[in-house]
N, C-alpha and C positions, 0 to 999 in steps of 0.2 A: 554807439552802444545801444542795446535794446532796453526799452522801458516796458515792464510788464505790470499792469495794474489789475490785480486779481485775475478774473477770467476775461478781461477785455482783450481785444486783439492787440498784438504787439506792434510797435512802430519804432522806427529808427529816429533818434533825436537828430542826427545829422541829416537824414533824409527829409525830416519835417522842415528843418531850417532851409534846406536846399529848395524844396518845392515851394515853401512859403516865400522865399526870396523871389522866385520866378513869378509867383502870383501877385505879390504886392508891388513889384517894381513897375516902372513906367512901360516896360515892354509888354505888348499884347501877345496872345497866343499866335496870331497870324504873323506878327513880326518875328517871333521866335522861330516859327516854321520856315519863314522865308530866309532867315539868317542861316539856319543850319542846312537848309536845302542848297543854298548857294555855297556854303562852306564845304559840304560833302556831296558834290554832284554825283548823281547816279546811285547813291546809297539808299537802301530801302528804309534805313533808320539809323539813329545814332544813340548810343548809350550815354546819357548825360552824366551819369555818375555810377561807377562801380566801386563799392567800398566794402572792405572786409576788416573786421577787428577780431583778432585772436587774443583771448585773455587767459593767461596761465597763472593761476593763483595757488596758494597753499591754504587748505582748509582742514582743520582737525588732523594735522600731521600727514596729509596726503595731497596730491596734486588735483586741482579741479580746472579743467580746460574747456572753454566754450569758444565757439566761432559765431560771430554775428555778420550777416551778409546783407547788403543792400544793393539793388540794381534798378535803375530808372532809365527807361528807354522812350525816346520820342520817335514816333512813326512818321516818316517823311514821304511815303508813297502808299497808294492803295494796295500795291502788291505786298506791302509789309504784313499783310494778314498771314503770311507764312510764319510769322512770329506771334501768332495768337496764343500758342501754347507754350508752356514752360515746364521744367522738371526739376525737382529737388531730390537728390539722391541721399539715402541714409541707410544705416545698418545698425547692428548691435554694437559696433565700435564707434559710430558717429550717430548719436540718437537725436532725432528731430524733436526739439522741445517746444518751439513756438514758430509760428509763421503768419504772414499777412501778405495779401496780394490784392491789387485793385487797378482799375482803369481811371484815369483823369481825363474827362471829356471837356474840351474848352467850351465856355459859354461867353456871353457878352461881358460878364464880370466874373473873372476867375474860372474855376473848373468845377464840374460835377464829379464827385467820387462814386464809382460803382465797384463794390467789392466782388471778388471772385467767389462764386458759389458752386461752380462746376469743377470739381476735382475728384480724384480717386487715388487710392493707394494700391499699387500692384507690385508683384515680385519682378525684379529687373530681369529682362530678357538678355541673358548673357550666354553667348555661344559656348558650347562645350562644357557648361557647368550643369551638373545633374541636380544639385541642391545647394542653395546658399541663402544667406539671410539679408542680401542686399535688396532694398526697397526703393520704389520711385513714387513720389507724390506728383502726379501729373495734373496740371491745372490749365484751364482755358480762360483767357481774359475776355470779358464782355465788351461789346461796342468798339472793337478795334477799327481804326481807320486813320486816314491821313490827318496829322495834327494832334492826335491824342497821345497821351503818355501812359505807359504801363509800369507798374512798380511791383517788385517782389522783395520781401524782407523775411529773413528767417534766422533762427538760432539753432545751432547743433552743439551737443556736448560730446566730447571725446572721452571714451572710457579707457583707452589704452594709449599712454603718453608716447609710445614708440611709433605710433601710426598717424602722424600728422601729415596732411596733404600739402603738396606744393601750391603756390599761387602763381597763376599765369596772368601776365599784364595785358595780353591781347585778347580780343574777342572775335567773333565772326562778323562783327560790325565795327565801324569806327567808334571810339570812346573819347568823350570830351575830357573826362577826368577819372583817373584811377587812384585809389588810396588803399594801401595795405598797411595795417597797423598791428603791432604785437605789443600787448601789455603784459609784461612778465614780472612776477614778484621778484623783489631784489635778491631773494635767496635762491632764485632759479638761475642756473648757468645755461645760457642760451647760445646756440650756434646758428648762424645763418650764412647762406651762400647764394649769391646772385649768378645766374648762368645765362649766357647768350645776350648780355646787356651792354656790350661794348659800345654799340652805336645808338644807345638810348639815353636820353637825358632824364634819368631817374634821380630824384632828390631824396636823399636819406637824411633824416634828422632823428635825434634822440633827446629825451628829456626825462626827468624824474618827477613823479607826482605821487605823493603819499608813499605807499609801500611798493609802488610799481616803477619800473624803468620801461619807458615807452619808445619803441622804434616805429618810425613812420616812413614809408616809401610812397612818393607821389610821382605821377607821370601824367602829362597833359597831351591832348590831341594825339591819341594813339591810333595808328593806322590798323585796319582790320587784318586778321591773320589770313594768309593765303595758303591753301592746301594744294600741293602739287602731287601728281602721279609719281609713283616710284620714289617717293621721298623717304628719308629715314624718319624714325618716330619723332613726334612732336618735341620731346625734351631735348632733341639734338640741336634744334635751331630756334625754337620759340623762347622769348625772354621770360624767365620765371624765377621765383624765389623759393629756395628750400630752407626750412628752418627745423631745428630739432633740439631737444632738451639733453644737455650733456649730464647734468646732475642737479640736485637741489639739496638744500641744507635744512635739517630738522634738529632742533635742540643742540646745535653745534656739531652735529654729525652729518657728513656728506653721504647722500644716497645716489649712487650712479644709475643713470638711465641709459644713455648712449654716449658715454664719455669717450669711448674709443672703440676700435675694432674688437678688443678683448671683451668689452661690455656686450657688444652685439653677439659675439660667439657664445658667451656664457648664457645669454638669454635663450638663444637657439638650443644650446645643449640642454638647458633645463627642460625644454619641451620635448626633446628626443630621447633623453637618456634611459627612460623607462621602457622603451620599445625596441632597442637595437641589439641587445645582447641576449637573445632568447634561444635556448636549445630545446628541441622538442622532437619526438619520434615522427611527427607529421612531416617535418623538414627532411629527416633522414629517408623516409619512405619515398618522397618525391625525388630526392637526389639519386636514389638507386635507379630511377628510370631515366635520369638525365645524363649522368656522368658514369665513367667506368674507372676502375682502379688503375688501368694502364694509361689513361689519358694524361697528357701533360697538364700543368696548371693552366696554361693558356687555353688549351682545349676545354678544360672544365669551365673556365670563366666564360668562354664563348658560348658553350652549350647552356649554361645557366642563364646568361643574358638573353639568349635566343628564346628559351622556354618562357621566361617572364613576359617578354614581348608578345608571344603568340598565345599565351594562355590566360593572361590577366587583362581584362578590358579596362581601358582608361575612361574613367568617369570622374570629372572634377566635382569635389564637394567642398564648399566654402561656407561653413556655418559657424560664425563666431570664431572662437579659438580653434575649432576644428579645421579652419583654414590654415592653421600653423602647426597643429599637433598631429602627427601621423597616427593612423590606426595601428592596432596590434598586428604584426605580420601574420600571426596565425589566423586572425579574422580575414585579412586580405586573401590569404591562401584558401580559406574556406569559401569566401564569397565570390572569389574570382573576379573582383573588380576593385578599383581604387583610383585615387588621384596620384599626382607625381610623387607626393610624399609617401603615400602608401606603397606604391610600386617600388620606390627606391628602398624603403625599409624592408620590404620582402626580398628584393634582390640582395641587399646587404645581409639579411638573415640567412639566406641560402648559401651565400659565399662563406659566411661565418661558420655555419654548420658543416661546410665542406673543408674547413680548415684554411680558408683563404682570407687574408686580411684586406679589408676595404674600409672606406669611410664615406659617410654622408657629406654631401657638398651642396651649398646654396649658390645659385647663380641667377643672374638676370638675362632673359632672352634679349635679342637685339632691339626689342621695343623699349628696353630699359637701358638708357645710354650712360648711366652713371658707373663709377668705379668704387669699389669698397674703400680704396685708399683715398678717395676724394669725399665720398658720402657714406660713412659707416652706419647706415640705418637700413631698416627693412625695405625702404623705397628702392634700394639698389637691386633687389632680387624679386623674382616672381616664380621661381622654379627650384626643384630639387633633383639632383642626380647622384650617381655613385662614382667615387674616384678609386681607381685601382692602380697600384704601381707594380708592373711586371718586373721592373728592374730599377736600380737607383738612377735618379735623374730623368725618369720617364713616367708620365701619368697617362692612363687611358681613362677617358670619361665615358661612362655608361648611362645613357638616358633611357630608362625602361619604357617611357611613353613613346619613344620613336618607333613607329610602325616600320618593320623591316630595317631597323637600325643595324649597322655593320660594326662589329668589333674593330676598334682602331680608327674608324672614321668619325671624326668629331661631329657632334650634333650640329646640323646646318645653321639653325637659328641662334646658336650660342658661340659662333666663331668670333674670336678676338675679345671675348668677355672675360673679366676677372671672375674667379670662383673662390668661395670661402669654404675650405675643407675643414670641417669641425671634427676634432679628435678627442675632445674632453674639455672639462673646465680649465680655462686658461691655456688651452692647447688648440692651436689652429694654424693653418697655412693658407696664404693667398697665392693662388696659381692663376695661369691664364690659358684659356682654350685656344689652341693655335688655329690660324686660318689655313684651310687646306689649299695646297698649291694647284695651279691650273691643270697639271697633268693628272692629278688624282681624279678629276672630273672630265676625263677624256671621252669624247664621242667620235667614233670613226664610221664612215659610210663609204663602202667600196662597191661599185656597180659597173656592169658592162651593158651597153645598149647596141642594138642594131636598128638601122633605118629600114622600114618596110614601106613599100609603095611610094617612096619619095615623100612621105608625109608623116608617118607615125614612128614612134620609138617604142621598141619592146626591149625589156631588160630584166636582169636579175642581179641581186646584190646581197650584201651582208652588212648590217648595222650593229655595232658593238657599243655598249654603254657601260661606263664605270662610275663609281662614286655617287654623288647626289643625283645625276640624271637617271642612273639605274634605280636608285632608291625610289625616286618619284614615279618612274614607270611601273615599278613593281606594285606600288601602292594603288596606282590607277588601273592596273590590269588584273591583278590577282583576285580571283573570286568574282569577277564581273561577268555579266552576260556576254554572249557571242556578239551581239549587236554593239554593245558598249566597247568591247575589246576592239572590234573592227574599226569603229569610229576613232578611237584613240590611236591605234597603230597607223591608220591612214594619216592622221595628223603628224605622227612622228616621222613618217617616211615621205611626206608630201613633197612633190617635185613638179615643177613646170606648170603650176596653175590648176584651174578647176577641172581640166580634162585628164587629170592623173587618176589612174585606176590601179588598185592592187588586185592581182589575179589570185595570189596565194601567199601565205606567209606562215612561218613556224617560229615559235619562241623557245629558247633554251635558257636554262638557269634562272627562270623567272623567280622561283621560290628558294633559290640558293644564295644566301647572303654573302657567301665567300667567293662567288664567281661573277664575272661580267655577264650582262644580259646580251644575248645574241638573237638577232632577228634576221632570219633568211627570208627573202621575198622575191616574188616575180611581179613585174609591173609593166605598165604601158602608159605612154603619153600620146594622146591622139591629136592629130593636126598640129603638131609642134614644129615640124620642119617647114621652112620656107624654100620653095623650089622656083628656079628660073630655067631658062632653056638649057644652060650648061652647068649650073651651080646649085648646090644645096647649102642652106645656111642653118646652122644649129648653134643656139646659145647654150653652152654647157654649164652655165650657172643655174642648174636645176633648183638648187636651194639658195635662197637669197636672205640669209640671216642678217638682221639689223638694217634691212633696207629702209632708207628714209627715216632712220631713227635719230633725227636731229633734235638738238636741245635749243629751246628758245632763250637765247642769251640775253634778250632785252627784258623778259618778264621773269625769268627764273633766277632765284638767288640762293636756293638751297641745293645740296648735292643730289645726284641721282644714285639711288641705292640698287645694288644687284645682290641676288641671293647668295651667290658663290662665284668664285673664280672658275674659269673653264678653258678648255681647248677643244675646238671642233676641227676635224680633218675629213676631207672628202677626196676621193680618188675615182674619177669617172672616165670611162672609155666609150667611144662611139665608133662603131663599125659601119661604114657607108655601104650602099648597094654595090654589087659587082659592076665594075666599069668606072667607079669613082675613087678618088684619092684625096687626102688632105692637101689643100693648096695654100691657104692663108690661115695662119694661127694668130690670135690676138697677142699683143705684147704682154710679156710677164709684168705683173704689177705687185707692189707691196707698200705697206705703211707700217712703221714700227716705232714704238717707244716703250718705256718700262711698264706701262699700264695697259695698253691695248694695241692691237695691230692685226694685220693680215698679210698673206702671201699667196698669190695665184700664179701658177706656172703652167705652160702648155708645151707639148712635144708630140712629134710624130713617132708612132711605133708601127712599122710596116705600113699597112694601109689604114691604121686607126689613128684617131686623135685622142690624146690623153690630157686631161686637166687635173691638176692637184691643187687643193685649196686648204689653207689653214687659217683659222680665226682664233685669236686668244684674248681673254680678259684677265688681267692680273691685278685687279683692285675690286674692293667691295663698294667703294664710293667714288663716283666721278665728281670731283670737287668743282665749284664755280671757276677756279683758276684754270681748270682743264677743259672747260666747255668749248672754247674755240678750237682747241686741238682735237677734241672728240668730233666736232663737226667736220673738221678737215679729214679725219679718219673715215667718217661715214660718206663724205663727198667722194673721196678717193675710191671707196668700196663700191659705191653706186656707179661710178664711171666704169669700173671693171666689170660690173654686172651687165652692162649694156653690150658688151662685145661678143661677137659670134665667130665660130669656126666656119670656114668656107671649104666645102668639098667640091672639087672640080671634076667634071666628066672627062675621062681620058679620051683623047682624039682617036 
């Protein structure tokens, strides 16, 4: 707990006792340093104690929630100066009330305490957010070096009981002891869920003390958190605790907070209901330019959805309750900008004024790994979209913030996620955004090459892109300079290494969301052919997708995440010079299971060699149990990539 004595700096009682025990015991600072350096070899530091106490009390008929945090670190190496700074995040929902930070420098007898005086408060630098009230208190510890300890203690008050943060047991450094404690008033009904803790020895105890029921979770000798490339979001695999208030009792009456999904839906509905059923001539005037009387309902929805994406600029605004309450759709229409809530409300208003039923829907992107049916709290979502039912049993999800989003193509970063469709007080539906099949994201590349001067390849081809690949390419190409377009297209069409050149290309349907992207191109690959006295060798694997994309099975224990399922097809033909013919073709190769695979085949067509290749991915997560099989897949693919076609000179 935090003790505050008038205007004096706050301190943690537990932290005092912990530091005092270290100072007055027989162990010296050098012995402590040697002990932990040997215990955690190679570590820059060790967090001796991470302790957090959340107090949920009832005062004057209302909830009062505070969080007290204590963090003490021992620096084990001179390089630990990278941990000289620290940051405390706070906002209008989590108000920083008190804080204290200092360095403990070892002396012959005990330690010298040096308080932090170098600190500043700044607005958090959050990508994509135009305005928000999130703040950072950035501080710098003095006299940091090997053998010193740094301490940070602070208290925050939570103003909105539905927005309690989860607690993660791991840190970026090893932790000697972790304590998470919740002191809840006996009239508070608390729910808590431990996630990703099956292989962790977390000790959970409960006790009653006065008017509080106290839950404590303790964990000792916690290994540091390892961040891997292409890993799913942290909540997917890191051990953590989620806790939330179901309800509390005042004068014998129960006050719901997040008792169930209906409580969550009703809270959201109370924030939205005043801005979603608005009729106005401004909407009708816009609709006259977007839709026509003879359009089908599907065409009207497509056109309205497309108009909002193209004409309303996405700018996130997260200022207090403004982070949850949408703006009036008339204001969004007039201002021509808004965040996901604002754009969704405008899209809904336009559909409503066009006589088309739709509903606002809350969803978490794939960085939010929770399900509403598991965690019925705002922590499960971070986004708003619109749900439209063109027919019974089918829902089309419309994300107005998706640049070049395609009607009927589910938002890429929401695949597989549960969605809360709110339809009124006590009226909601839980649905799931489907994961798009590989064929939806099909990319094909067909090209014909001729061998010139027994050394170079000259060719022309057509690349076709559907689904998410097309959507990504459109976003990267539309409206860009010629130089940036050229660089990106070269990357899309790259073949045969750094000597590949595009002589010309043409784009079709780049700005048409309803059609595939077509790239017609002329190219050459210089010095690609290997020539001997009577033979020409050509490796027809001009594209080597996933080459050497092995997974380190010894070090990695978390899944590898992919953005979407896909299928890539290539069909390449090579015409040799006059007087040559295909002689030896590589063996056809394949690898296949339900989640990933490939197939490469060769054939002779008159005097040409033809290679057809297909690679598919049918999973968003390659799980640790599949790592060995994935590596076998890549190994087999690499073996196939090494083989060449032999063209023999005709005697």
